[in-house]
N, C-alpha and C positions, 0 to 999 in steps of 0.2 A: 397309529400311522394307517392313513386312507390305503384301501386296496389300488391298485393299478385300473386305468380305465381299460373298459371291455376292448375298445378298440382304438387306434390314432393312426391317422394318416396325416403324414409330414410333407407338405414340401411335395405330392403326389403328383406327376405326369405321367400318364401312357400315351403310345402311338400306335397306329397302324399303318404299317406301308408310308411309314412318314410323315402321317398328317394324327395333328395332336387330338386325342378322343377325351383325355383329360390334363388338367393345367392348372400345376401349382395348388392344389387341393389340401387344404389343413381340415381337417375334421376330427373330432372325440367326441366317442359314443361312452359314457360312463355306465357301467356295471347296474343293469339293470332298467336302461334306460331305451326305448325303443325312437332313433332320431329317423325321419323319412325325409326321402331324397326325392325331388318333387321337381317335374320339369318334362316338357315336352319331347317329342321322339328325337333321338340325335343327342340329347342333353350329354351324355355322359353317364346317367343312370347304371346300365347296367355293366358298362365297363369297370366303375366302381365297384360294383360288388363282386364281379369276376376278377378283378385284381386281387380284391380282399379274398375270394375264395382258393385262388392261388393258380386259376384258369391261364392269367397273363403276368409278365412281368412289368415292374414299374421302369419306365423310361430314368427318372430320377426320382428323388423322396425313398422313403420308407414307410412300413406298415408294421404294427405294433399289436398283436393279441395279447393282454390279460400281461403286459410289461414284456413280452417277450418279442423280440425282430423273428418276422415270416416272411419278409420281402424287401428288397433294396436293389441297386441296378448291379450289384456282385455276389446276392444271395438269395435263394427264394427256397421257402420250404414249401415241399409237395403237398398238395391239396389234403392228402388223408393222414396228415399230421398235425393239419390246423385244428384248433377247437371250435369248429366253425359248421352249421348246420344251413343246407339253401333248400329254399325252396322255388321252383320255377314258375311258369305262367302257364307251360306246356306240361305240367306235371312230373314227366319223364318217368312213369312207372316201367316196372320191367313187365310186359307181357304175358311172360310164362310163368308169375307169380301170383297166388292168390294174395288177397289185402292184409290177410294173417301172416304169411311169409314175407311179404314185403316189409309190415311192420317190423317184425321178428328179426329180419337180417341186421340191422343195427344193433340191435340187441346181443345177437349173437358175438356181434363182434367185439364187443365191451368184456366177454369171456364165460357168459352166462351158459349152461348147457339149454339146449336143443327146449326141453319143457319148460323152464324157467322161463325163456325168451318168447316162446310162445303165450305162456300167461299175460306174460307183462304188455305184451302187443294186443293181447284181447280186453286187457285193462283200458290200455289207451284208446282203441276204438272204442269200449262202449262209453268212454268218458265223450266221446266225439258222436255216440247217438249213431255209428254204423258197425257196432258186433254183429249186427244180424249180414251183413255181406263178408264177412271174414272168409270165405271159402270161394269166393267171386274173383275173377282174374277182371284186367283192366276192362277189357271188351265187354264184359257186361253189366260195366258201373255207366250212370250217366257221369258229365262233366262235372258236378258239384262234388259227388260221392267220389269221382278221383281226385278232386281237390283234396277232398278230407282226408285221403288215405297220404296223400302226399304231405299234407300236415303232421299226420300220425308219424308216419315214416322219419319226419325231422325232429318231433319231439322224442322219439325212441332213441334218437342221436343222443340227448343229454347233454348238448354242445352249452358253452356259456353265451354263444354270440351264433345268432340266427340272421341269415341273409335270404330278402324277400323278392323275389324280382318279379313284380306285376304280378302278383299271384290270382287276383282275382279279375285278371284283363277278360278271360272268357265267361265268366260266371252272369247271369241274370241279376236286376237289381237284389231282391230278397235272398237268393243264396251267398250273393255280396256281403250283407249286411249279416247274415248267420256267419261267415266265414269270418270274417273280421272280429266280432263278439269272442266265437271260439280262441281265434288264434290271440286276441290280446289278452284273454282271461289265462290260458293254458301259460303264456309266457310270464304275465304276473305271478301265477302260482310259482313258476320255474325260478325266476328272480333273474332270469336271461336275459340278455341285450340283444337289440334287433337293429338291423338297418332294412330300409323297407324302401324298396321302390317304386315311384307309380306317377302317373301323369296327369292323375286325379286330384282336384285340389281338395275336394269335400271330402275323400278318403283320408288326405295324408293330416288335414286339420283335425280330421275328428280320431283318429288312434292315436298321433304321437305325441311324445312329451316335446320335440323340439321338430323343425322343418328346416330341411338344408336346401336352398333352390338353385339348382343347375340349370346355367345358360351356355350353350357352346362349349362343353367341357371345363367352365369357372364358375366356383361357388358366389351368387350374388349377394345373398344373403341367409344368417340361420339363428333362428330366434324360436321361441313357442308359438304356438299357433296364433293365439291371438295379437304378440307382436306382429308376425309379417303379414295378418290379415288388417290389422289396426294401423301400423306403421311401415310399409311397404318401404322399401332402398328406394325403388324409381315405380314409372307408370308400368315397364314391364311387367315385375313383380304382383303390382296390383292385379292386373288384367290374368294375370296365371292364377291368383288366388282366389278369385270371383268375381262378379260385376262389378266393376267401377267407370266413373266418369271423370276427365278432368277437364276441370272448365278454370277461368280466369279468376280470381279471388276476390270476393265481394266486399272483402275487408282490406283490401290495400293491393301492392303490386306483386305479380306471380303468379303461380298457378298451385291450385289445390286438387287433390284427391277427393272423390265423393263416392262411399256408397250407396247402393237404393234405400238401403235402410236408415241411413245418416241425413236424408231429406223427406219432408214433408212438405203436404197440400195446405196451404192456408195459412202462408207467412208471410212476411213484408216485404217478398221482391216478386217481380210479375212474370208473366211467362206463356206462351201457348202450347197446347199439349199437341203434339204431332201423331202419337199413337197410344192406344191403352191396349193392354193386355189383362183378361182374366184369367187368374191361377190356383182359384179355387180359395186357399185362405187367406188369399192378398191378390191386389193388381198392380200390375207396373203400369208407370207412366212416362214415356218419353217426353220432355219437357224441353222446349229452346227457348230460349232467353239471350238477354243482351252479354251474359258472362259465358255464352254455349250452350252446349247442348246434355244434357243429363239425364238419366234415369235415376226414378224416385218409388220408391214402393210403400203402399197403404194396405191396411189390413180390409181384408171383405172384397165384395163385388165395386167395381167403377163408379163414381157418382158424377164424371165428367166425359163428354165426348172428344173426340179426336177436333182439334180445330178450335175447340173453346178456348176463352182467357183462362187464367188462371193464378192464383198466386201462390208461392213455396218459400221454403225458407229450409236453413242448415240447420243441424242438432250440433255436426262437429264436421272438420272436415282433416284433412293431410294435406302439407306441404309438399310438392313433387316439381319435378322440370318443364321445361318450356311449351311454347304453342305447337312444336311437332308433334309431341306426344298427342296433345288437344286433337288433332285433326285423325289420326290414327283411332284413338280411343272413340271418337263421336261413330267414326263408321264401323267399328265394332260393337259398338251397344245397339246401332240397327239391324246390322247382321246376326250376331252371335247372342250378347246378352238379353234382349228384348224377346229373342225366339220369332217363330215364323209369323205369316200373316194369316 
């Protein structure tokens, strides 16, 4: 018999002061799986994590952790009785505790002696390369160091389900990469499942087994990172998961989505370069054509200047909805995807 899923959210709705924060959400996280919740601010990502953790009650629906009901409109299991560990974006470290005592605390709650708990805590700190910080308090740690202590404390919990609420929001790009590598490595080693909230598409696509896209409290699409990138449900999903253009289809009626790397210069179609940006390993080109305006990406430095006529083609495209999406996408290409002038 296959094990129960680590987490099931069934027809889950949450309200704040009469306003719907989550609307009829159905999601399942398998044992050992990392599911990323991707969406803009206000989409309902943190609400989803908080209701799973037990900080809020659902208005409708049910939550199951490892097959056990933990929340419904008529039943609410208290947070400390749920087999979950939470890592917040603000670290939430106790100011009076050293890193060692902070990590040892959940170990003590598992029933180990003080010496055994500190030994296990030191081992976790060592695995995260911060054993030398064991006796420092939060005020003596950098943001990246505090984040590692927060992760160490969560790992010491030995939960079957981890909830990450935008934990890299305050880290610079280098520390973000290090933290994510450590987090995923430790999760894989433990066999635990995770629900990971983020507004960063690159982060979600890079770490998750599956991605659930949230918009206005609703799940818009769920799939593997490649599925939601290559086959977005609509233009909104496409824009959220990376640079995208919506143009009239060169092959027939309707509109298609084109990622920058799906288009190339030197094809059978004609256009005019509106703008060109050198990005180091590649160059971005904003091309105006009779099918619409699209962003395409070529390796190396640019070989053409803005204003020149060029030929271009498509390696692939993906059908999406209509012209109103096209106009909005053109604006976003110029202002967001293509970057500053």
